[in-house]
Backbone bond lengths (Angstrom), bond angles and torsions (degrees), N, CA, C in turn:
res aa  C-N    CA-C-N  psi(-1)  N-CA   C-N-CA  omega(-1)  CA-C   N-CA-C  phi
1 M - - - 1.478 - - 1.513 109.43 -
2 P 1.347 118.77 129.38 1.469 120.93 177.55 1.531 110.82 -62.58
3 L 1.331 115.71 155.18 1.462 120.22 174.29 1.516 110.35 -61.31
4 L 1.345 115.81 -44.38 1.472 121.59 175.08 1.519 107.54 -113.85
5 E 1.317 116.12 125.93 1.464 120.92 -178.99 1.527 108.56 -132.22
6 I 1.366 115.53 125.83 1.460 121.94 -176.69 1.513 108.70 -125.81
7 K 1.315 115.95 132.85 1.473 121.72 178.19 1.537 109.70 -134.90
8 D 1.297 115.72 127.95 1.490 123.26 171.20 1.527 112.27 48.91
9 L 1.321 116.40 45.89 1.466 122.46 -176.83 1.541 109.89 -81.97
10 K 1.349 115.71 129.02 1.471 120.47 178.96 1.505 110.81 -136.36
11 K 1.341 113.85 142.17 1.443 121.19 173.81 1.532 108.58 -146.67
12 A 1.345 115.38 131.74 1.465 120.78 -179.09 1.536 108.50 -134.51
13 Y 1.321 114.26 155.95 1.460 120.90 174.33 1.527 108.87 -125.99
14 T 1.312 115.94 151.86 1.447 121.86 176.51 1.506 109.35 -103.52
15 D 1.358 116.03 125.20 1.476 119.47 -177.43 1.527 110.40 -80.61
16 P 1.352 118.22 172.66 1.447 120.86 -177.67 1.510 115.59 -56.73
17 E 1.331 116.56 -22.12 1.464 120.09 179.59 1.526 111.84 -90.87
18 G 1.311 116.14 4.76 1.457 120.02 176.38 1.518 115.09 86.64
19 V 1.331 117.53 9.11 1.452 122.31 -179.13 1.517 108.80 -87.83
20 R 1.316 116.79 130.09 1.477 122.45 -179.39 1.522 109.15 -86.18
21 N 1.314 117.28 120.55 1.453 122.43 -179.58 1.532 110.13 -113.00
22 V 1.315 115.37 119.49 1.453 120.34 176.87 1.514 109.88 -76.70
23 V 1.322 117.73 126.40 1.457 122.22 -179.03 1.532 110.85 -103.34
24 V 1.335 116.10 -42.33 1.453 120.89 -179.43 1.528 109.19 -125.22
25 D 1.317 115.06 129.33 1.464 122.25 177.10 1.533 106.48 -146.28
26 V 1.340 115.62 84.75 1.469 121.60 -173.82 1.532 109.04 -111.09
27 P 1.323 116.67 108.31 1.483 120.08 -178.85 1.522 113.30 -66.96
28 D 1.332 117.77 -39.77 1.469 119.74 -173.73 1.524 109.47 -160.92
29 F 1.354 115.04 128.65 1.461 119.52 178.53 1.508 108.19 -159.64
30 G 1.337 116.61 146.95 1.460 119.56 178.12 1.503 111.86 -155.71
31 V 1.329 115.48 159.12 1.460 123.01 176.00 1.524 107.62 -132.74
32 E 1.319 116.82 127.83 1.454 121.46 -179.88 1.520 110.19 -77.36
33 A 1.326 116.14 156.70 1.455 121.99 176.37 1.525 110.43 -56.75
34 G 1.325 116.20 131.28 1.454 121.12 177.69 1.504 116.08 78.81
35 A 1.335 117.74 -5.30 1.464 121.15 -178.84 1.526 111.24 -74.28
36 Q 1.327 115.79 156.54 1.463 121.85 174.41 1.529 107.32 -123.43
37 V 1.319 114.70 114.16 1.484 121.51 -170.69 1.522 109.21 -125.89
38 A 1.326 116.11 137.80 1.448 121.85 177.65 1.524 109.93 -115.86
39 L 1.315 116.03 142.30 1.458 123.47 174.47 1.513 109.92 -115.57
40 R 1.323 115.34 127.49 1.459 121.70 179.57 1.538 109.12 -98.83
41 G 1.339 115.77 139.25 1.452 117.89 175.57 1.522 110.18 -177.27
42 S 1.314 116.63 149.59 1.452 121.83 179.38 1.514 110.87 -75.06
43 S 1.312 117.19 164.50 1.457 121.80 178.68 1.538 109.26 -62.43
44 G 1.313 115.56 138.50 1.444 121.20 177.78 1.514 116.01 84.55
45 C 1.341 117.20 6.54 1.468 119.29 -177.20 1.541 112.53 -88.58
46 G 1.330 117.43 -4.81 1.460 119.43 176.67 1.506 114.81 108.14
47 K 1.334 118.52 6.20 1.464 121.32 -176.15 1.529 111.50 -63.08
48 T 1.335 116.18 -46.32 1.464 119.39 -179.31 1.509 111.59 -65.59
49 T 1.316 117.64 -39.69 1.459 121.16 175.95 1.530 109.91 -59.98
50 F 1.319 116.39 -41.06 1.460 121.75 178.97 1.522 110.61 -60.53
51 L 1.330 117.28 -47.65 1.481 120.35 178.42 1.531 110.79 -63.87
52 N 1.317 116.90 -40.28 1.461 119.26 -179.12 1.527 112.31 -67.90
53 L 1.313 117.82 -28.27 1.461 120.99 173.00 1.528 110.00 -69.51
54 I 1.310 116.68 -44.28 1.461 120.17 178.47 1.525 110.86 -60.09
55 A 1.340 115.58 -40.40 1.462 121.10 -178.21 1.526 112.81 -76.89
56 G 1.323 117.27 -11.01 1.460 119.58 -179.35 1.530 112.73 80.85
57 I 1.320 117.09 8.30 1.464 120.05 175.00 1.514 109.74 -69.33
58 L 1.340 115.66 -34.71 1.458 121.73 172.75 1.517 108.50 -112.66
59 Q 1.329 115.24 150.95 1.465 121.28 176.10 1.519 109.29 -95.63
60 A 1.299 117.99 130.42 1.447 122.44 178.50 1.524 111.06 -68.89
61 D 1.326 116.69 151.09 1.457 121.64 173.71 1.528 110.36 -73.37
62 S 1.332 114.38 -37.68 1.457 119.88 179.06 1.525 108.54 -163.22
63 G 1.323 115.90 168.64 1.436 121.48 179.87 1.508 112.54 99.73
64 A 1.318 116.44 -176.00 1.472 121.80 -175.07 1.516 111.32 -134.29
65 I 1.344 114.24 136.87 1.462 123.45 171.66 1.523 106.72 -124.48
66 R 1.318 115.82 126.31 1.480 120.15 175.68 1.511 108.53 -124.27
67 V 1.334 115.07 133.31 1.460 121.95 179.16 1.514 107.72 -122.52
68 D 1.332 115.01 116.09 1.481 120.21 -178.63 1.530 110.87 54.09
69 G 1.314 115.69 39.79 1.467 121.79 176.11 1.514 114.86 84.25
70 E 1.355 118.42 -3.75 1.453 121.34 -179.45 1.533 110.10 -105.82
71 A 1.311 116.16 138.81 1.452 121.38 -179.07 1.522 110.69 -77.72
72 M 1.345 116.36 126.58 1.457 120.64 172.14 1.532 110.84 -86.01
73 T 1.320 114.78 -38.19 1.451 119.52 -179.92 1.538 110.63 -73.43
74 G 1.320 115.38 150.32 1.452 120.59 177.73 1.503 114.95 85.49
75 R 1.342 117.78 0.00 1.446 121.05 179.49 1.532 109.97 -99.07
76 P 1.328 116.97 150.53 1.465 118.88 170.40 1.511 111.25 -66.50
77 E 1.314 116.84 164.57 1.467 121.26 -173.27 1.523 113.08 -55.99
78 A 1.321 117.50 -44.57 1.469 120.64 -178.46 1.528 111.38 -61.31
79 A 1.318 116.60 -39.61 1.471 120.57 178.58 1.507 111.52 -69.58
80 R 1.339 117.58 -35.43 1.452 119.57 175.60 1.513 110.97 -65.34
81 D 1.328 116.24 -39.87 1.466 121.01 177.74 1.515 111.10 -59.15
82 K 1.327 116.26 -42.91 1.479 120.71 -178.59 1.524 110.84 -66.75
83 L 1.314 117.25 -40.56 1.464 120.16 179.10 1.530 110.41 -66.14
84 R 1.322 116.24 -40.61 1.465 119.82 177.56 1.524 110.27 -61.45
85 A 1.330 117.11 -43.87 1.467 120.72 -179.41 1.520 111.82 -64.08
86 R 1.338 117.20 -34.74 1.451 120.68 -179.64 1.527 113.24 -75.41
87 S 1.313 116.64 -37.34 1.453 119.50 -165.36 1.519 115.97 -117.56
88 M 1.333 118.17 -14.02 1.465 120.15 -171.14 1.516 112.97 -133.06
89 G 1.315 115.14 151.39 1.446 124.49 167.80 1.505 108.05 -120.80
90 Y 1.342 117.64 151.96 1.458 120.88 -175.13 1.531 108.16 -135.46
91 V 1.338 117.18 121.51 1.445 122.19 173.87 1.533 106.65 -103.59
92 F 1.336 116.09 109.55 1.451 121.09 -177.29 1.529 110.37 -86.78
93 Q 1.313 116.21 151.26 1.468 120.97 178.05 1.526 111.10 -61.07
94 T 1.326 116.55 -38.51 1.449 121.27 -179.11 1.521 112.61 -94.14
95 F 1.325 116.78 11.36 1.461 125.75 174.37 1.544 113.68 72.26
96 N 1.362 117.06 -42.09 1.486 120.95 179.25 1.538 112.28 56.83
97 L 1.297 116.49 39.03 1.468 119.67 175.54 1.514 109.00 -81.91
98 L 1.331 115.99 149.03 1.468 121.38 176.88 1.517 108.70 -84.13
99 Q 1.350 115.27 116.14 1.453 120.33 -169.93 1.522 114.03 -66.88
100 G 1.323 117.43 -26.29 1.465 120.08 -177.91 1.516 114.08 -83.30
101 Y 1.322 117.62 2.13 1.468 121.15 -175.31 1.524 110.19 -122.09
102 T 1.304 116.70 152.96 1.459 121.94 178.79 1.524 110.80 -71.65
103 A 1.316 114.80 170.57 1.474 120.60 175.94 1.531 110.03 -56.49
104 L 1.322 117.03 -46.99 1.471 120.96 179.85 1.516 110.98 -63.06
105 E 1.304 117.19 -43.34 1.465 120.27 179.77 1.511 112.70 -65.07
106 N 1.323 117.82 -34.44 1.469 121.28 177.34 1.525 109.64 -63.27
107 V 1.314 117.00 -41.10 1.464 119.72 179.74 1.537 109.76 -70.12
108 L 1.315 116.74 -43.35 1.466 120.76 -179.77 1.532 111.30 -62.82
109 L 1.317 117.27 -38.99 1.459 120.59 179.64 1.517 110.75 -65.38
110 G 1.356 116.44 -36.15 1.457 119.66 174.85 1.502 112.17 -62.47
111 M 1.319 116.88 -32.30 1.462 120.92 178.82 1.523 112.89 -71.83
112 M 1.317 117.70 -25.63 1.449 121.20 -176.04 1.508 112.33 -61.90
113 F 1.324 117.18 -23.86 1.456 120.17 -179.66 1.522 112.74 -88.18
114 G 1.345 115.98 -1.90 1.461 120.34 177.18 1.506 111.52 -112.22
115 K 1.327 115.74 -118.49 1.460 120.68 -177.20 1.522 112.77 -81.21
116 G 1.353 116.17 -9.06 1.453 119.33 -176.88 1.506 111.94 115.51
117 A 1.323 116.24 160.72 1.469 120.89 -176.31 1.534 111.14 -65.20
118 D 1.313 115.71 136.40 1.464 123.16 177.71 1.528 105.85 -132.57
119 P 1.345 117.17 89.95 1.462 119.79 -176.45 1.527 114.09 -56.73
120 A 1.321 117.74 -36.78 1.451 119.97 -179.10 1.528 111.31 -64.01
121 R 1.350 116.66 -43.29 1.472 119.52 179.16 1.510 110.98 -69.29
122 A 1.360 117.47 -38.77 1.446 121.13 179.62 1.539 110.17 -61.20
123 K 1.321 116.66 -44.14 1.448 120.09 179.31 1.522 111.59 -66.65
124 A 1.331 116.61 -38.55 1.461 120.53 179.45 1.533 110.67 -64.94
125 L 1.323 117.23 -38.66 1.465 120.53 178.16 1.528 111.23 -65.22
126 L 1.327 115.81 -44.44 1.460 118.67 179.92 1.518 111.38 -65.81
127 E 1.320 117.62 -34.96 1.457 120.04 173.57 1.517 111.22 -65.40
128 R 1.344 115.93 -39.58 1.470 120.73 -179.56 1.523 110.42 -63.19
129 V 1.325 119.04 -34.52 1.465 120.32 -179.69 1.532 111.85 -90.35
130 G 1.323 116.65 10.03 1.444 120.29 174.70 1.505 116.28 83.73
131 L 1.321 115.97 23.46 1.469 120.33 -177.91 1.548 111.92 -118.83
132 G 1.328 116.30 27.76 1.456 119.15 -179.64 1.511 113.16 -59.57
133 D 1.319 117.24 -28.28 1.466 121.42 179.94 1.526 112.71 -98.75
134 R 1.333 117.13 10.26 1.461 120.54 -178.71 1.538 112.77 -126.28
135 M 1.331 116.79 14.81 1.456 120.33 -175.16 1.533 112.69 -61.05
136 G 1.319 117.30 -32.26 1.456 121.04 -178.32 1.499 114.33 -90.29
137 Y 1.343 118.24 5.69 1.462 121.58 179.77 1.512 110.60 -87.20
138 R 1.319 116.49 142.15 1.449 121.94 171.91 1.531 109.55 -83.20
139 P 1.335 117.92 157.47 1.478 119.83 -175.33 1.509 114.64 -51.29
140 R 1.321 118.99 -39.59 1.472 120.87 -177.29 1.532 111.96 -62.73
141 A 1.320 116.89 -23.49 1.464 121.02 -178.97 1.532 111.79 -90.14
142 L 1.340 116.02 0.91 1.468 121.46 -179.51 1.507 110.06 -108.10
143 S 1.322 116.17 151.04 1.463 120.69 174.08 1.525 108.99 -69.66
144 V 1.326 116.17 166.99 1.466 120.87 178.21 1.533 110.43 -58.47
145 G 1.328 116.13 -43.04 1.456 119.13 179.76 1.508 112.51 -64.81
146 Q 1.322 117.05 -36.86 1.466 120.42 177.73 1.517 111.61 -69.24
147 Q 1.343 117.53 -37.23 1.444 120.09 175.89 1.530 111.19 -62.30
148 Q 1.319 115.74 -38.78 1.463 120.26 176.38 1.514 110.72 -60.54
149 R 1.308 117.25 -38.86 1.463 121.43 179.70 1.529 112.08 -66.88
150 V 1.333 115.88 -36.91 1.469 118.78 174.49 1.534 109.64 -63.43
151 A 1.336 115.91 -41.46 1.470 119.64 179.92 1.538 111.25 -63.51
152 V 1.335 116.22 -36.80 1.477 119.60 177.38 1.521 109.88 -65.82
153 A 1.346 117.15 -45.31 1.450 120.46 179.51 1.516 110.87 -60.37
154 R 1.319 117.20 -43.77 1.457 120.94 178.81 1.538 111.56 -62.25
155 A 1.312 116.95 -40.80 1.470 120.63 179.94 1.505 112.65 -61.92
156 L 1.356 116.72 -31.34 1.457 121.40 -179.13 1.533 113.74 -93.35
157 A 1.327 116.88 -1.53 1.459 120.85 -169.53 1.514 113.58 -60.86
158 N 1.326 117.06 -36.83 1.462 120.87 -175.47 1.525 112.38 -95.47
159 Q 1.341 116.32 17.51 1.452 122.26 -179.93 1.549 111.73 51.64
160 P 1.310 116.27 56.66 1.477 120.38 -177.04 1.515 111.97 -68.94
161 K 1.316 115.27 156.64 1.447 120.98 175.08 1.528 111.03 -89.32
162 L 1.354 116.08 -18.44 1.459 121.02 179.84 1.525 108.13 -137.70
163 V 1.326 116.24 130.08 1.462 122.43 174.37 1.529 109.16 -113.17
164 L 1.330 115.52 126.97 1.442 122.70 175.82 1.522 108.24 -101.58
165 A 1.321 117.31 137.49 1.473 121.80 -178.94 1.521 109.05 -134.83
166 D 1.330 116.21 114.52 1.451 123.14 -175.96 1.515 109.92 -100.99
167 E 1.349 117.59 101.61 1.453 121.65 -178.48 1.531 110.55 45.70
168 P 1.317 118.59 52.71 1.475 120.57 -170.79 1.528 113.54 -67.57
169 T 1.327 117.78 -14.20 1.471 119.73 179.34 1.504 111.38 -108.81
170 G 1.334 117.61 8.10 1.455 121.27 -172.70 1.526 114.61 -63.47
171 N 1.336 117.81 -27.66 1.461 121.37 -179.03 1.531 112.74 -99.53
172 L 1.325 116.78 11.25 1.465 120.09 -175.40 1.508 111.62 -113.42
173 D 1.337 117.57 151.41 1.451 120.30 173.29 1.532 108.55 -72.66
174 H 1.334 115.92 173.85 1.461 119.78 -171.95 1.521 111.86 -58.53
175 H 1.334 116.99 -45.62 1.469 120.30 -177.68 1.520 111.03 -61.73
176 H 1.342 116.60 -47.89 1.456 119.27 -178.49 1.532 111.38 -71.30
177 A 1.326 117.29 -29.47 1.479 121.25 177.46 1.523 109.88 -62.57
178 E 1.318 115.72 -46.52 1.475 120.60 179.37 1.528 110.41 -61.40
179 S 1.331 115.78 -43.63 1.462 120.48 -179.26 1.526 111.69 -65.25
180 A 1.350 115.42 -42.54 1.471 119.80 -178.76 1.518 110.84 -65.34
181 L 1.332 116.77 -43.20 1.452 119.63 -179.76 1.525 110.98 -63.99
182 R 1.310 116.54 -43.13 1.451 119.87 178.95 1.533 110.46 -61.14
183 L 1.319 116.52 -41.94 1.457 121.36 178.95 1.527 111.81 -62.40
184 I 1.343 116.25 -47.66 1.460 120.15 179.63 1.528 111.24 -57.96
185 R 1.322 116.42 -46.17 1.434 120.63 -176.79 1.522 111.00 -67.57
186 E 1.342 116.52 -41.22 1.467 119.50 -179.45 1.514 111.78 -64.51
187 I 1.346 116.97 -44.37 1.457 120.17 -177.66 1.523 110.84 -68.39
188 C 1.337 117.03 -37.09 1.470 119.26 175.62 1.504 110.05 -60.97
189 S 1.323 117.16 -44.21 1.465 120.86 179.93 1.530 111.47 -64.40
190 E 1.320 116.37 -42.96 1.466 120.35 178.74 1.519 112.61 -61.45
191 N 1.326 116.02 -34.03 1.454 121.50 -177.16 1.537 112.91 -95.88
192 G 1.340 117.23 1.24 1.466 120.54 179.23 1.522 113.28 69.22
193 A 1.322 117.03 23.84 1.468 120.83 -177.50 1.512 110.30 -94.16
194 A 1.314 117.37 140.88 1.443 121.96 171.63 1.542 107.99 -75.82
195 L 1.330 116.83 154.12 1.445 122.28 -179.21 1.514 109.35 -128.10
196 L 1.339 116.06 129.97 1.462 122.46 171.30 1.526 107.08 -122.49
197 L 1.326 115.89 109.90 1.462 122.52 -175.62 1.523 110.45 -115.47
198 V 1.322 116.63 137.65 1.448 120.78 174.04 1.513 110.28 -114.91
199 S 1.326 116.24 140.67 1.448 120.97 -177.74 1.521 109.60 -160.34
200 H 1.318 115.74 160.29 1.476 121.57 171.73 1.519 110.85 -110.41
201 D 1.341 116.85 -0.01 1.462 122.32 -174.42 1.538 111.36 -89.31
202 P 1.338 118.27 112.04 1.467 120.49 -177.82 1.515 112.80 -58.18
203 K 1.353 118.39 -33.25 1.475 119.91 -178.93 1.513 111.12 -67.13
204 I 1.315 117.55 -30.45 1.457 121.59 176.42 1.519 109.81 -76.61
205 L 1.310 115.99 -48.36 1.455 121.27 -174.82 1.531 111.99 -64.21
206 D 1.327 116.93 -35.14 1.472 119.59 -177.01 1.521 112.74 -66.96
207 Q 1.323 117.57 -12.80 1.468 120.01 179.75 1.546 112.83 -84.08
208 F 1.328 115.54 -4.06 1.480 120.23 -179.87 1.516 109.71 -102.83
209 E 1.325 114.82 130.70 1.481 119.23 175.08 1.522 110.12 -69.71
210 T 1.329 116.98 -35.95 1.453 121.08 179.16 1.517 109.83 -106.64
211 R 1.288 116.82 112.77 1.455 121.13 179.76 1.531 109.37 -147.25
212 H 1.315 114.99 151.09 1.455 121.50 -177.56 1.528 108.51 -135.66
213 D 1.316 115.67 148.59 1.467 120.01 166.04 1.525 106.85 -77.50
214 F 1.349 116.15 132.85 1.463 118.57 179.14 1.517 110.43 -59.49
215 A 1.335 116.76 -32.18 1.470 120.05 178.78 1.521 112.03 -62.52
216 D 1.332 118.02 -24.80 1.460 120.22 -179.15 1.515 112.19 -76.81
217 I 1.334 117.43 -23.39 1.460 118.74 -179.39 1.538 112.37 -108.14
218 N 1.333 116.39 -17.09 1.481 121.02 -179.13 1.519 109.13 -103.91
219 R 1.306 116.36 106.98 1.484 122.27 -176.09 1.522 111.10 -59.85
220 R 1.339 117.15 -33.48 1.455 120.06 -179.69 1.513 112.22 -60.81
221 V 1.363 116.14 -44.58 1.470 120.18 179.79 1.520 110.03 -69.28
222 R 1.342 115.94 -41.35 1.442 119.37 -178.07 1.521 112.04 -61.49
223 E 1.319 116.72 -43.90 1.470 120.71 -178.64 1.520 110.70 -70.34
224 A 1.341 118.05 -34.86 1.457 120.88 -178.74 1.525 111.31 -68.51
225 S 1.318 116.79 -24.46 1.468 120.43 -177.62 1.508 113.26 -87.57
226 V 1.342 116.81 -8.80 1.466 120.12 -178.56 1.521 110.32 -76.29
């Protein structure tokens, strides 16, 4: 059984005129434990919605998502949040760091939704991403690349089995993008976590042996392009 298993997943939104628009229609998709997989797709094709469904941030209209044998679909929001905290880490394109808290506090707060705060592990992760001397800095005092590193440390804080990364290099220049991607992949490997990354950048995608066009797995995109 794959670590991530998706069957007949659908999500639609209704526009202001009352027209129902299907955004995600994925018949079958999976990610094996420890695998590193990239999804290619243009902006607006539904990639972020797809990741948010996997993470339980959004509720699917129908279909099934299973993470490490546990169903994400069909749970109330609080239960989805708990499963995400136990099994997943998420690296957002915009980082989603809490501006009023230090780098260390951001990582510790991420831990509170899992097994609980572990200051020693939080500090070790920040040291691993090269921020041992920046733990007491708030996000505004950090460069964009450093904020990304805090986000990576937070995503790995609860020792997830699956890490989701939504355009994680989108706000970085080429040099920092390469460094951030290498860091994400290395830390996932060190922690035995699978990685599912979405991007539109060919230079990022070409570094993955396993990659898919989102249009190949999302029936909605495939049909719209015909």
